[in-house]
C-alpha positions as CSV (number, residue, x, y, z in Angstrom):
1,M,0.1,0.2,0.0
2,L,0.9,3.2,-1.1
3,V,0.2,6.3,1.0
4,L,0.4,10.0,1.1
5,G,1.3,12.2,4.2
6,I,-0.1,15.6,4.3
7,E,0.6,17.7,7.3
8,T,-0.1,21.5,8.1
9,S,-1.4,21.8,11.0
10,C,0.9,25.1,11.9
11,D,3.7,26.9,10.1
12,E,5.7,23.5,8.4
13,T,4.3,22.2,5.1
14,G,5.0,18.6,5.1
15,V,4.6,15.6,2.6
16,A,5.6,12.0,2.5
17,L,5.5,8.6,0.6
18,Y,5.1,5.7,2.8
19,D,5.2,1.9,1.1
20,T,3.8,-0.7,3.8
21,G,6.4,-2.8,1.7
22,A,9.2,-0.8,1.2
23,G,9.1,1.7,4.6
24,L,9.3,5.2,4.1
25,L,10.8,6.2,0.7
26,G,11.2,10.2,1.4
27,H,9.8,13.4,2.4
28,I,10.0,17.1,1.5
29,L,9.4,19.5,4.3
30,H,8.9,23.3,4.0
31,S,9.5,25.3,7.0
32,Q,7.8,29.1,7.4
33,V,9.7,30.2,10.0
34,A,11.9,33.2,8.0
35,M,8.4,34.6,7.3
36,H,7.1,34.3,10.8
37,A,10.7,35.7,12.2
38,E,9.9,39.1,11.3
39,Y,6.8,39.2,13.4
40,G,8.2,37.3,16.1
41,G,5.5,34.4,15.9
42,V,3.2,32.3,13.6
43,V,0.5,34.6,12.1
44,P,-2.1,32.3,11.5
45,E,-3.4,34.0,8.0
46,L,0.2,33.8,6.8
47,A,0.6,30.4,7.8
48,S,-2.4,29.2,5.5
49,R,-1.8,31.3,2.6
50,D,1.8,29.6,2.5
51,H,0.3,26.3,3.0
52,I,-2.0,26.9,-0.2
53,R,0.8,28.2,-2.0
54,R,3.7,25.6,-1.0
55,L,1.5,21.8,-1.0
56,L,0.7,21.1,-4.4
57,P,4.1,21.5,-5.8
58,L,5.6,19.8,-3.0
59,I,3.2,16.7,-4.0
60,Q,4.3,16.9,-7.6
61,E,7.9,17.6,-6.4
62,L,7.9,14.5,-4.0
63,L,6.2,12.2,-6.8
64,R,8.7,12.9,-9.5
65,A,12.0,12.5,-7.2
66,K,10.9,9.2,-6.5
67,G,9.6,7.9,-9.7
68,R,5.5,7.7,-8.3
69,E,2.7,9.0,-10.0
70,L,-0.8,9.9,-8.4
71,G,-2.4,7.1,-9.7
72,Q,-0.2,4.8,-7.8
73,L,-1.6,5.9,-4.4
74,D,-3.9,3.4,-2.6
75,G,-4.7,6.2,0.4
76,V,-4.2,9.4,1.4
77,A,-3.5,10.8,5.1
78,Y,-4.0,13.8,6.7
79,T,-3.5,16.0,9.6
80,Q,-7.4,16.5,10.9
81,G,-6.1,18.2,14.3
82,P,-5.1,19.8,16.6
83,G,-3.4,22.8,15.0
84,L,-4.6,26.2,13.5
85,A,-8.2,25.9,11.8
86,G,-7.0,27.4,8.7
87,A,-4.0,25.7,7.9
88,L,-5.2,22.2,8.9
89,L,-8.4,22.6,6.6
90,V,-5.3,23.5,3.4
91,G,-4.3,19.7,4.3
92,A,-7.7,18.3,4.5
93,S,-9.4,19.7,1.3
94,V,-6.0,18.8,-0.7
95,A,-6.4,15.4,0.8
96,A,-10.2,15.0,0.2
97,S,-10.1,16.3,-3.5
98,L,-7.3,13.6,-4.1
99,G,-9.5,11.2,-2.8
100,F,-12.8,12.1,-4.7
101,A,-10.6,12.2,-7.7
102,L,-8.8,8.8,-7.4
103,R,-11.5,7.0,-5.8
104,I,-8.9,5.9,-2.7
105,P,-9.8,6.2,1.1
106,V,-8.2,9.2,2.9
107,I,-8.0,8.8,6.6
108,G,-8.0,12.1,8.9
109,L,-5.4,11.9,11.7
110,H,-4.4,13.4,15.1
111,H,-0.9,15.4,14.9
112,L,0.1,13.8,18.3
113,E,-0.8,10.2,17.0
114,G,1.9,11.3,14.2
115,H,4.5,12.4,16.8
116,L,4.0,9.0,19.0
117,L,4.6,6.7,16.2
118,S,7.4,8.1,14.3
119,P,9.6,6.4,16.8
120,L,8.7,3.6,15.1
121,L,10.1,4.8,12.1
122,A,14.1,4.2,13.5
123,E,16.2,1.5,13.8
124,P,16.1,-0.2,16.5
125,A,12.0,0.6,16.5
126,P,10.1,0.1,20.4
127,R,7.8,-2.4,21.0
128,F,4.2,-2.3,22.4
129,P,3.8,-1.2,24.9
130,F,5.8,1.7,26.3
131,V,5.7,5.1,28.2
132,A,5.8,7.9,25.7
133,L,6.8,11.6,26.2
134,L,5.2,13.7,24.3
135,V,7.1,17.5,24.2
136,S,6.7,20.0,22.1
137,G,5.8,23.6,21.7
138,G,2.4,22.9,22.0
139,H,1.7,20.0,24.4
140,T,3.8,18.3,27.0
141,Q,2.3,14.6,28.4
142,L,2.9,11.6,29.1
143,M,1.3,8.4,27.9
144,R,1.1,4.8,28.2
145,V,0.9,3.1,24.6
146,A,-0.4,-0.5,24.4
147,G,-0.9,-0.2,20.7
148,V,-1.9,1.8,18.1
149,G,-5.1,3.8,19.4
150,G,-4.7,2.7,22.9
151,Y,-3.1,5.8,24.7
152,E,-3.9,6.4,28.5
153,L,-3.2,9.8,29.5
154,L,-0.3,9.7,32.6
155,G,0.2,13.5,32.8
156,E,0.3,16.7,31.1
157,T,1.2,20.2,31.9
158,V,-0.9,22.3,33.9
159,D,-0.1,25.9,31.9
160,D,3.1,26.3,29.7
161,A,4.4,23.7,27.5
162,A,7.6,23.1,27.6
163,G,8.6,24.0,24.2
164,E,6.5,27.1,24.8
165,A,8.6,28.2,28.2
166,F,11.5,27.5,25.6
167,D,10.4,30.0,23.4
168,K,8.6,32.6,26.3
169,T,12.3,32.3,28.1
170,A,14.0,33.1,24.8
171,K,11.9,36.0,24.4
172,L,13.5,37.4,28.1
173,L,16.8,37.2,26.9
174,G,16.3,39.1,23.5
175,L,16.9,36.4,21.5
176,P,15.4,36.3,17.8
177,Y,12.6,33.9,16.9
178,P,12.2,30.3,16.7
179,G,13.3,30.9,20.5
180,G,13.7,27.4,21.8
181,P,16.4,26.6,19.3
182,A,18.2,30.0,19.9
183,L,18.1,29.2,23.6
184,S,19.3,26.1,23.4
185,K,22.8,26.8,21.3
186,L,23.3,29.9,23.8
187,A,23.1,27.0,26.7
188,D,26.0,25.5,25.1
189,S,28.5,28.5,26.5
190,G,27.1,29.2,29.8
191,N,26.9,27.7,33.4
192,P,24.0,26.2,34.3
193,N,25.5,26.4,37.9
194,R,25.6,30.1,38.5
195,F,22.0,30.6,39.4
196,R,19.8,28.0,40.8
197,L,16.0,28.0,39.3
198,P,13.1,26.1,40.7
199,R,12.4,23.0,38.9
200,P,8.5,23.0,39.5
201,M,6.4,19.8,40.5
202,L,9.2,17.8,40.3
203,A,8.5,16.8,43.7
204,S,4.2,16.9,43.5
205,G,4.0,12.9,43.7
206,D,2.1,13.2,40.3
207,L,3.0,13.1,36.8
208,N,1.9,16.5,35.8
209,F,4.0,19.2,34.4
210,S,4.9,23.1,35.3
211,F,6.7,25.0,33.8
212,S,5.1,28.9,34.0
213,G,6.9,29.5,37.2
214,L,10.4,28.3,35.7
215,K,9.5,31.5,33.3
216,T,8.5,33.8,35.8
217,A,12.0,33.0,37.7
218,V,13.8,33.8,34.9
219,L,12.1,36.6,34.3
220,T,12.8,37.7,37.9
221,L,16.6,37.3,37.0
222,T,16.6,39.4,33.8
223,R,15.5,42.0,36.3
224,N,17.8,41.5,38.6
225,N,21.2,41.4,37.0
226,E,23.3,43.3,34.5
227,M,22.2,41.2,30.9
228,D,25.7,41.0,29.6
229,A,26.3,38.1,27.2
230,Q,27.7,35.4,29.9
231,T,24.7,36.3,32.1
232,K,22.3,35.5,29.4
233,A,24.1,32.4,28.7
234,D,24.5,31.0,32.1
235,I,20.5,32.1,32.7
236,A,19.7,30.1,29.4
237,A,21.7,27.3,30.7
238,A,20.1,27.3,33.7
239,F,16.9,27.2,32.5
240,Q,17.5,24.5,30.2
241,Q,18.9,22.4,32.9
242,A,15.6,23.2,35.2
243,A,13.8,21.8,32.1
244,V,15.6,18.6,31.7
245,D,15.9,17.8,35.0
246,V,11.6,18.0,35.3
247,L,10.8,16.3,32.2
248,A,13.3,13.5,32.6
249,G,12.7,12.9,36.4
250,K,8.9,12.6,35.5
251,A,9.3,10.3,32.3
252,E,11.8,8.1,34.9
253,R,8.6,8.3,37.3
254,A,6.4,7.3,35.3
255,L,8.2,4.0,33.8
256,A,8.5,3.1,37.9
257,R,4.6,3.4,38.0
258,T,3.4,1.5,34.7
259,G,5.9,-1.0,35.4
260,L,7.0,-0.7,31.8
261,D,11.1,-0.4,30.6
262,Q,10.5,1.6,27.3
263,L,10.4,5.3,27.1
264,V,9.8,7.3,23.8
265,V,10.3,10.7,23.0
266,A,8.6,12.7,20.6
267,G,7.7,16.1,19.5
268,G,9.8,19.3,18.9
269,V,11.7,19.5,22.2
270,G,12.8,16.1,21.5
271,A,15.8,17.2,19.4
272,N,16.9,19.0,22.3
273,R,20.5,17.5,23.1
274,Q,20.5,18.1,26.7
275,L,17.7,16.2,27.2
276,R,18.6,13.1,25.0
277,E,21.7,12.9,26.9
278,A,19.8,13.5,30.4
279,L,17.1,10.9,29.1
280,S,20.1,8.2,27.8
281,A,22.2,8.5,31.2
282,R,19.0,7.5,33.3
283,A,18.4,4.5,31.0
284,K,21.9,3.5,31.1
285,K,22.0,3.7,35.0
286,E,18.2,2.5,35.9
287,G,18.2,-0.3,33.1
288,F,15.4,0.8,30.9
289,T,15.6,1.8,27.0
290,V,14.8,5.4,25.7
291,F,13.8,5.7,21.9
292,Y,14.0,8.9,19.7
293,P,12.4,9.6,16.3
294,P,15.4,10.8,13.9
295,L,16.6,14.3,14.3
296,D,14.7,15.3,10.9
297,L,11.5,14.0,12.1
298,C,11.1,15.6,15.6
299,T,9.5,18.9,14.1
300,D,6.2,18.5,12.5
301,N,6.4,16.5,9.0
302,G,4.8,14.5,6.5
303,A,6.3,11.1,7.2
304,M,4.9,10.9,10.4
305,I,1.1,11.4,9.1
306,A,1.7,9.0,6.2
307,F,3.2,5.9,8.7
308,A,0.1,6.7,11.2
309,G,-2.5,6.6,8.0
310,A,-0.7,3.4,7.0
311,L,-0.7,2.0,10.2
312,R,-4.8,3.0,10.4
313,L,-5.9,2.0,6.9
314,Q,-3.9,-1.5,7.3
315,E,-5.7,-2.5,10.6
316,P,-8.7,-5.3,10.4
317,G,-12.0,-4.3,9.7
318,S,-10.8,-0.6,9.2
319,R,-13.9,2.0,8.4
320,H,-11.3,3.3,6.6
321,A,-11.2,1.2,3.8
322,G,-13.9,2.4,1.4
323,L,-13.8,5.5,-0.4
324,A,-13.6,8.8,1.2
325,L,-16.5,10.9,0.1
326,K,-18.2,12.3,3.1
327,P,-17.6,16.0,3.8
328,F,-13.8,16.5,5.5
329,G,-13.2,18.6,8.8
330,A,-10.9,19.9,10.8
331,R,-10.4,19.6,14.6
332,A,-8.3,22.8,16.3
333,R,-8.8,21.2,19.5
334,W,-8.6,17.1,20.0
335,D,-8.1,15.4,23.2
336,L,-5.5,12.2,22.0
337,E,-7.5,9.7,24.4
338,E,-10.2,10.0,22.0
339,L,-8.8,8.2,19.8
340,T,-9.2,4.1,19.7
341,S,-8.0,1.4,17.6
342,V,-9.6,1.4,14.5
343,S,-10.5,-2.4,14.5
344,T,-12.8,-2.0,17.5
345,T,-14.8,1.0,16.1
């Protein structure tokens, strides 16, 4: 089965081809970072317009590069939500149009399910069940994953997501957009021990997260210190260390509570080098295994959508096996726990 994946949930236009026999054939990603940098953040209307401009040419480019034609597609998967409503509708409308024209099934997917399953594209890949740490600009969650569609929420952020906290802290330090990667780069030249920042909710006894207080502590430091280059680097390093300590500590606790020994890390912050090093060190010490998606699949991308779509379409009794000729839609908000295995619906 050859599946086209389409991702347009926010500020990246991603397309991919996944073959159930040959694996991931290829993917192309266009980032809108340069366009939004002028405004210091994502402008939804501009994002939607750019998806309209980019999506069809990217699909054509990918098909040419991989020697495939539209008529060879067996299915189309697209991100239905959550995300920016206008951006989601671009991908949904193109996917539905292709499905109608080619008379093939179309499936709308949860954006986070794509991230959650993306480490299965790596070698070695985890096996079910496992604990997943979903950590991105919009989400920070711990999930128990029993299988495709079997997701149990263990804990989540009660305020800012980790990636959001990285971006807001970067803005406090005067760093350019996108703030998270800029902060991590600056932290490499800083001393994380010069300033002591809180580890919010690390000792709370549950598996929830909070990062707004950490951001406020950084704001206090910026007001009470002379902000020369080294001080900025030291604050960045201290913030990053605090955030990593919380994420790693809660993830390790989730493994202990579930009795599982596999941790999957997914989402944009999963590319953070210090987080990977901290989790790998804990895994070696405590005897669990940690899995990461390839670095180019940490951010939003079409590969994870094509892969998750192929898994869904192949499930026995899939309600998506027929033609997708019904109205399509987008879900700006969508609880991951609402998903179930297609074979049980």
